[in-house]
C-alpha positions in Angstrom: 116.3 221.0 136.4 116.4 217.3 135.6 119.9 216.3 135.7 120.8 214.5 132.4 123.8 212.0 132.4 125.8 212.6 129.3 127.9 209.8 127.6 130.0 210.0 124.6 127.4 207.7 122.8 124.3 209.5 123.9 126.0 213.0 122.3 126.9 211.2 119.2 123.0 210.2 119.0 121.8 213.6 119.5 124.4 214.9 117.0 123.1 212.6 114.4 119.5 213.3 115.3 120.2 216.9 114.8 122.2 216.6 111.6 119.5 214.7 110.0 117.6 217.8 109.6 119.9 220.1 108.2 119.2 219.2 104.5 115.7 220.6 105.4 116.6 223.4 107.4 118.7 224.8 104.6 116.1 224.3 102.0 113.2 226.2 104.4 115.9 228.8 105.2 116.4 229.3 101.4 112.7 229.7 101.0 112.0 232.0 103.6 115.1 234.2 102.1 113.3 233.9 98.6 110.2 235.4 100.0 112.0 238.0 102.0 114.1 238.9 98.6 110.6 239.5 97.1 108.9 241.7 99.7 112.3 243.9 100.4 111.8 247.2 98.4 114.5 247.2 95.2 117.9 247.2 96.3 117.3 246.8 100.4 117.7 243.0 100.3 121.2 242.9 101.0 120.9 245.5 103.9 117.9 243.6 105.2 120.0 240.5 105.4 123.0 241.8 106.9 120.7 242.9 109.8 118.5 240.1 109.8 120.3 236.8 108.8 123.2 235.9 111.0 125.3 234.0 108.4 127.1 235.7 105.3 125.7 237.1 102.0 127.1 234.4 100.3 125.8 231.7 102.5 122.2 233.4 101.9 122.8 232.9 98.0 123.5 229.6 98.4 120.5 228.9 100.5 118.5 230.5 97.9 119.9 228.8 95.0 119.4 225.4 96.9 115.7 226.4 97.3 115.3 227.0 93.8 117.5 224.6 92.0 116.6 221.7 94.2 113.3 222.1 95.1 112.1 218.8 93.7 115.1 216.8 95.5 114.0 214.0 97.5 115.7 212.7 100.8 116.9 216.1 102.0 117.6 215.2 105.5 120.3 212.6 103.9 122.4 215.5 102.4 125.1 217.6 104.0 124.7 221.2 103.8 127.8 221.3 101.8 126.9 218.2 99.6 123.8 220.5 98.8 126.0 223.5 97.7 128.1 221.8 95.8 125.1 220.4 93.7 124.2 223.9 92.9 127.5 225.7 92.9 128.5 223.6 89.6 127.3 222.7 86.7 126.4 219.3 87.7 124.8 216.8 84.9 121.3 215.5 85.7 122.8 211.9 85.7 124.8 213.0 88.5 121.7 214.4 90.5 119.8 211.1 89.7 122.8 209.0 91.1 123.1 210.8 94.2 119.5 210.9 94.9 119.7 207.1 94.6 122.5 206.6 97.1 120.3 209.2 99.1 117.3 206.6 99.0 119.2 204.1 100.6 119.7 206.2 103.6 123.4 207.0 103.0 124.3 210.6 104.2 125.5 212.5 101.0 128.9 214.0 101.8 130.7 216.7 99.2 133.3 213.6 98.7 130.6 211.5 97.5 129.3 214.1 95.3 132.5 214.6 93.6 133.1 210.9 93.4 130.0 210.5 91.3 130.8 213.8 89.3 134.4 212.3 88.6 133.0 208.6 87.6 130.6 210.4 85.1 133.3 212.6 83.7 135.5 209.4 83.2 132.6 207.5 81.5 132.0 210.5 79.1 136.0 210.9 78.5 135.8 207.1 77.9 133.3 207.2 75.3 134.6 210.0 73.5 138.1 208.4 73.3 136.4 205.3 71.7 133.8 207.4 69.5 137.1 209.1 68.0 138.2 206.0 66.5 134.8 205.3 64.9 135.2 208.7 63.3 138.6 208.2 62.0 
């Protein structure tokens, strides 16, 4: 076996390379889980999951929600899995998803912190509009 010289820089690069594929892997896992759910006899999917899926049932549900609700999402490899979960776990407006997709298109890694920041900015804009409209309606 060939001895590979590891440095912190090479480890950082390997981690970065591997994590670039996590969004796509989450989507594929979700799609496979949806298929397994359809193939399992009624009421047996949870049992099948506990035997064949190494994560929690809740994680399986998140992956399936991502595969269902975000199947058209572009730049999947620019999203951290927790950011994808956040996009499906909340009632996220389409404007937020569009803004996040624009960020992903620039090559940025989308983190939960970024999703929350965009959601807060959209919420602020909406509150600002409602506040000003209240004076018009008086």
